[in-house]
LUMMI-9170 format. One line per 5 residues: number of its first residue (from 1); their letters; for each residue x, y, z of N, C-alpha, C. Coordinates in nm, 4 decimals. Layout:
N
NUM = a = X:Y:Z:X:Y:Z:X:Y:Z | ...
// end
This chain:
113
1 = xxxxx = 0.0835:-0.1202:0.0007:0.0048:0.0016:-0.0005:0.0870:0.1180:0.0035 | 0.1926:0.1129:0.0683:0.2779:0.2370:0.0818:0.3535:0.2746:-0.0468 | 0.3770:0.1655:-0.1350:0.4456:0.1863:-0.2561:0.3563:0.2573:-0.3570 | 0.2223:0.2220:-0.3595:0.1331:0.2779:-0.4486:0.1139:0.4286:-0.4176 | 0.1160:0.4647:-0.2921:0.1044:0.6161:-0.2623:0.2299:0.6849:-0.3105
6 = xxxxx = 0.3397:0.6382:-0.3044:0.4795:0.7066:-0.3495:0.4668:0.7164:-0.4983 | 0.4270:0.6092:-0.5724:0.4184:0.6085:-0.7110:0.3145:0.7031:-0.7649 | 0.2106:0.7167:-0.6946:0.0910:0.8101:-0.7397:0.1411:0.9556:-0.7247 | 0.2235:0.9906:-0.6264:0.2631:1.1243:-0.5933:0.3583:1.1781:-0.7028 | 0.4540:1.0846:-0.7364:0.5577:1.1189:-0.8216:0.5072:1.1065:-0.9757
11 = xxxxx = 0.5081:1.2260:-1.0376:0.4567:1.2239:-1.1767:0.5763:1.1785:-1.2672 | 0.5435:1.1130:-1.3836:0.6593:1.0776:-1.4629:0.7333:1.1898:-1.5259 | 0.8607:1.1895:-1.5197:0.9338:1.3038:-1.5790:1.0048:1.2555:-1.6966 | 1.0034:1.3361:-1.7954:1.0536:1.2956:-1.9364:1.1817:1.3770:-1.9553 | 1.2502:1.4228:-1.8521:1.3755:1.4952:-1.8592:1.3660:1.6470:-1.8827
16 = xxxxx = 1.2376:1.6983:-1.8937:1.2192:1.8410:-1.9175:1.1308:1.8986:-1.8022 | 1.1664:2.0100:-1.7554:1.0746:2.0812:-1.6651:0.9825:2.1549:-1.7434 | 0.8557:2.1846:-1.6759:0.7555:2.2510:-1.7556:0.8029:2.3900:-1.7837 | 0.8849:2.4648:-1.7007:0.9122:2.6004:-1.7280:1.0109:2.6136:-1.8374 | 1.1145:2.5236:-1.8476:1.2043:2.5309:-1.9573:1.1553:2.4897:-2.0906
21 = xxxxx = 1.0469:2.3995:-2.0908:0.9886:2.3607:-2.2069:0.9083:2.4742:-2.2817 | 0.8358:2.5485:-2.2034:0.7605:2.6569:-2.2597:0.8427:2.7673:-2.3182 | 0.9564:2.7998:-2.2469:1.0454:2.9081:-2.3032:1.1182:2.8596:-2.4261 | 1.1665:2.7307:-2.4279:1.2483:2.6879:-2.5336:1.1639:2.6618:-2.6546 | 1.0314:2.6282:-2.6426:0.9524:2.6032:-2.7594:0.9323:2.7204:-2.8387
26 = xxxxx = 0.9088:2.8364:-2.7724:0.8798:2.9615:-2.8355:1.0033:3.0053:-2.9133 | 1.1319:2.9799:-2.8537:1.2538:3.0374:-2.9153:1.2829:2.9404:-3.0325 | 1.2546:2.8060:-3.0249:1.3031:2.7149:-3.1327:1.2204:2.7272:-3.2532 | 1.0999:2.7822:-3.2467:1.0039:2.7800:-3.3637:1.0601:2.8877:-3.4716 | 1.0183:2.8614:-3.5862:1.0619:2.9540:-3.7017:0.9768:3.0807:-3.6907
31 = xxxxx = 1.0031:3.1731:-3.6194:0.9108:3.2874:-3.5898:0.9112:3.3769:-3.7191 | 0.9959:3.3497:-3.8244:0.9917:3.4372:-3.9317:0.8787:3.3943:-4.0417 | 0.8195:3.2782:-4.0147:0.7229:3.2362:-4.0970:0.5895:3.3197:-4.1061 | 0.5585:3.3793:-4.0019:0.4383:3.4524:-4.0005:0.4605:3.6062:-4.0044 | 0.5810:3.6461:-4.0166:0.6089:3.7893:-4.0230:0.5735:3.8413:-4.1638
36 = xxxxx = 0.5300:3.9666:-4.1693:0.5017:4.0282:-4.3104:0.6311:4.0602:-4.3699 | 0.6362:4.0817:-4.4914:0.7540:4.1062:-4.5766:0.8060:4.2470:-4.5289 | 0.9378:4.2682:-4.5557:1.0012:4.3904:-4.5239:1.0481:4.4647:-4.6442 | 1.0413:4.5996:-4.6369:1.0961:4.6748:-4.7479:1.2381:4.7155:-4.7170 | 1.3023:4.7885:-4.8007:1.4364:4.8166:-4.7761:1.4432:4.9294:-4.6504
41 = xxxxx = 1.3511:5.0105:-4.6432:1.3476:5.1169:-4.5232:1.3029:5.0575:-4.3992 | 1.2836:4.9247:-4.3904:1.2460:4.8661:-4.2655:1.0951:4.8721:-4.2279 | 0.9970:4.9333:-4.3088:0.8709:4.9363:-4.2882:0.7967:4.8081:-4.3334 | 0.6966:4.7628:-4.2704:0.6270:4.6461:-4.3113:0.5194:4.6757:-4.4043 | 0.4863:4.5786:-4.4999:0.3791:4.5838:-4.5881:0.3238:4.4473:-4.6124
46 = xxxxx = 0.2090:4.4383:-4.6403:0.1398:4.3052:-4.6753:0.1166:4.2769:-4.8107 | 0.1322:4.3713:-4.8955:0.1123:4.3366:-5.0444:-0.0317:4.3619:-5.0833 | -0.0551:4.3563:-5.2102:-0.1966:4.3795:-5.2664:-0.2867:4.2716:-5.2273 | -0.4067:4.3018:-5.1829:-0.5078:4.1966:-5.1532:-0.5746:4.1605:-5.2846 | -0.5708:4.0325:-5.3106:-0.6390:3.9806:-5.4273:-0.7981:3.9781:-5.4148
51 = xxxxx = -0.8579:4.0087:-5.5193:-1.0057:4.0124:-5.5061:-1.0620:3.8985:-5.6094 | -1.1836:3.8624:-5.5778:-1.2389:3.7547:-5.6495:-1.2895:3.8137:-5.7867 | -1.2425:3.7423:-5.8933:-1.2773:3.7885:-6.0358:-1.4252:3.7722:-6.0527 | -1.4889:3.6717:-5.9955:-1.6259:3.6517:-6.0308:-1.7186:3.7309:-5.9449 | -1.6835:3.7831:-5.8261:-1.7661:3.8601:-5.7493:-1.7649:4.0070:-5.8099
56 = xxxxx = -1.6500:4.0565:-5.8455:-1.6465:4.1859:-5.9053:-1.7018:4.2150:-6.0361 | -1.6804:4.1207:-6.1449:-1.7325:4.1299:-6.2765:-1.8736:4.0842:-6.2852 | -1.9205:3.9997:-6.2016:-2.0570:3.9508:-6.2238:-2.0587:3.8306:-6.3265 | -1.9340:3.7892:-6.3608:-1.9273:3.6765:-6.4562:-1.9583:3.5446:-6.3738 | -2.0078:3.4463:-6.4379:-2.0364:3.3114:-6.3724:-1.9291:3.2092:-6.4106
61 = xxxxx = -1.9063:3.1051:-6.3225:-1.8252:2.9939:-6.3498:-1.9103:2.8992:-6.4322 | -1.8573:2.8599:-6.5536:-1.9195:2.7720:-6.6408:-1.8129:2.6656:-6.6957 | -1.8471:2.5384:-6.6887:-1.7597:2.4339:-6.7345:-1.7314:2.4399:-6.8851 | -1.8183:2.5071:-6.9583:-1.7968:2.5149:-7.1136:-1.6987:2.6336:-7.1446 | -1.6759:2.7255:-7.0535:-1.5839:2.8285:-7.0903:-1.4362:2.7860:-7.0487
66 = xxxxx = -1.3733:2.7203:-7.1471:-1.2422:2.6535:-7.1276:-1.1419:2.7601:-7.1169 | -1.1451:2.8759:-7.1949:-1.0431:2.9813:-7.1792:-1.0345:3.0363:-7.0477 | -1.1575:3.0531:-6.9764:-1.1519:3.0971:-6.8444:-1.0984:2.9917:-6.7474 | -1.1400:2.8727:-6.7652:-1.0902:2.7640:-6.6715:-0.9401:2.7400:-6.6723 | -0.8876:2.7622:-6.7919:-0.7384:2.7369:-6.8122:-0.6584:2.8311:-6.7238
71 = xxxxx = -0.7155:2.9526:-6.7034:-0.6361:3.0581:-6.6287:-0.6377:3.0090:-6.4718 | -0.7227:2.9118:-6.4317:-0.7234:2.8614:-6.2958:-0.6557:2.7271:-6.2906 | -0.5822:2.6799:-6.3914:-0.5203:2.5719:-6.3915:-0.3733:2.5839:-6.4114 | -0.2856:2.5114:-6.3374:-0.1402:2.5277:-6.3468:-0.0984:2.4531:-6.4729 | 0.0257:2.4600:-6.5009:0.0936:2.3977:-6.6278:0.0907:2.2538:-6.6164
76 = xxxxx = 0.0867:2.2005:-6.4895:0.0658:2.0648:-6.4720:-0.0650:2.0155:-6.4575 | -0.1647:2.0998:-6.4953:-0.3062:2.0664:-6.4954:-0.3682:2.0496:-6.3662 | -0.3145:2.1154:-6.2752:-0.3695:2.1152:-6.1365:-0.4492:2.2387:-6.1056 | -0.5552:2.2230:-6.0267:-0.6404:2.3378:-5.9975:-0.5658:2.4355:-5.8959 | -0.5492:2.5589:-5.9341:-0.4705:2.6507:-5.8410:-0.5484:2.6768:-5.7126
81 = xxxxx = -0.4806:2.6952:-5.6055:-0.5545:2.7267:-5.4860:-0.6030:2.8687:-5.4715 | -0.6843:2.8961:-5.3786:-0.7495:3.0284:-5.3528:-0.6375:3.1260:-5.3250 | -0.5311:3.0959:-5.2547:-0.4382:3.2034:-5.2150:-0.3468:3.2362:-5.3408 | -0.3522:3.1503:-5.4406:-0.2780:3.1930:-5.5628:-0.3673:3.2777:-5.6569 | -0.4967:3.2514:-5.6646:-0.5826:3.3051:-5.7713:-0.6635:3.4159:-5.7003
86 = xxxxx = -0.6815:3.4142:-5.5703:-0.7687:3.5309:-5.5159:-0.9093:3.5151:-5.5170 | -0.9664:3.3991:-5.5604:-1.1059:3.3827:-5.5600:-1.1624:3.3507:-5.4174 | -1.2890:3.3881:-5.4068:-1.3585:3.3625:-5.2770:-1.3900:3.2100:-5.2578 | -1.4236:3.1719:-5.1430:-1.4527:3.0241:-5.1170:-1.5602:2.9762:-5.1962 | -1.6645:3.0507:-5.2115:-1.7781:3.0103:-5.2849:-1.7452:2.9874:-5.4281
91 = xxxxx = -1.6735:3.0829:-5.4991:-1.6500:3.0631:-5.6352:-1.5286:2.9575:-5.6529 | -1.4458:2.9456:-5.5548:-1.3548:2.8436:-5.5687:-1.4090:2.6938:-5.5692 | -1.5130:2.6800:-5.4900:-1.5868:2.5496:-5.4947:-1.6502:2.5430:-5.6397 | -1.7163:2.6402:-5.6828:-1.7762:2.6305:-5.8209:-1.6795:2.6092:-5.9297 | -1.5657:2.6758:-5.9134:-1.4519:2.6522:-6.0108:-1.4046:2.5111:-6.0064
96 = xxxxx = -1.3883:2.4511:-5.8849:-1.3359:2.3114:-5.8834:-1.4456:2.2195:-5.9443 | -1.5712:2.2447:-5.9328:-1.6721:2.1568:-5.9895:-1.6697:2.1644:-6.1354 | -1.6485:2.2901:-6.1810:-1.6503:2.3223:-6.3208:-1.5235:2.2581:-6.3903 | -1.4120:2.2591:-6.3329:-1.2969:2.1987:-6.3838:-1.3152:2.0491:-6.3984 | -1.3641:1.9908:-6.2965:-1.3906:1.8487:-6.2893:-1.4845:1.7969:-6.3982
101 = xxxxx = -1.5978:1.8795:-6.4194:-1.6861:1.8464:-6.5271:-1.6197:1.8543:-6.6665 | -1.5372:1.9672:-6.6845:-1.4723:1.9928:-6.8019:-1.3772:1.8816:-6.8362 | -1.3133:1.8276:-6.7332:-1.2068:1.7217:-6.7548:-1.2878:1.5885:-6.7968 | -1.4052:1.5659:-6.7338:-1.4807:1.4468:-6.7697:-1.5265:1.4514:-6.9134 | -1.5584:1.5733:-6.9588:-1.6086:1.5912:-7.1021:-1.4902:1.6053:-7.2000
106 = xxxxx = -1.3662:1.5854:-7.1484:-1.2413:1.6126:-7.2296:-1.2234:1.7506:-7.2844 | -1.2780:1.8454:-7.2152:-1.2571:1.9826:-7.2604:-1.1283:2.0415:-7.2049 | -1.0876:1.9873:-7.0868:-0.9601:2.0345:-7.0177:-0.8961:1.8982:-6.9790 | -0.7487:1.8920:-6.9975:-0.6933:1.7713:-6.9763:-0.6817:1.7364:-6.8326 | -0.6605:1.6069:-6.7909:-0.6430:1.5644:-6.6569:-0.5038:1.5934:-6.6167
111 = xxx = -0.4030:1.5650:-6.7169:-0.2597:1.5917:-6.6996:-0.1992:1.6497:-6.8186 | -0.0954:1.7332:-6.8021:-0.0275:1.7768:-6.9143:0.1142:1.7101:-6.9236 | 0.1298:1.6202:-7.0190:0.2570:1.5337:-7.0212:0.3556:1.6025:-7.1197
// end
């Protein structure tokens, strides 16, 4: 009975103390990944905000408009992500569906070899 009480009170230690773990984890992370870009003068800037082409123009996503779909496909025939094209979430989903339909109908290739 006495052994179980001593085992329960001593928590398993993995060689790190809680205070040193918290301070070292913040220092060891790549803190530069989330920083905005710098100009020569040292001032920060975020760059130009991309806007959705379909929301602004009023044009709709259509699987038959191959010229439009090709602007949203990489040279390896992959659908470009939102962060690269600037489309909103709603139109990105419509765009993905349209590209898939166009691929099935052989209007857009599945791969570019």
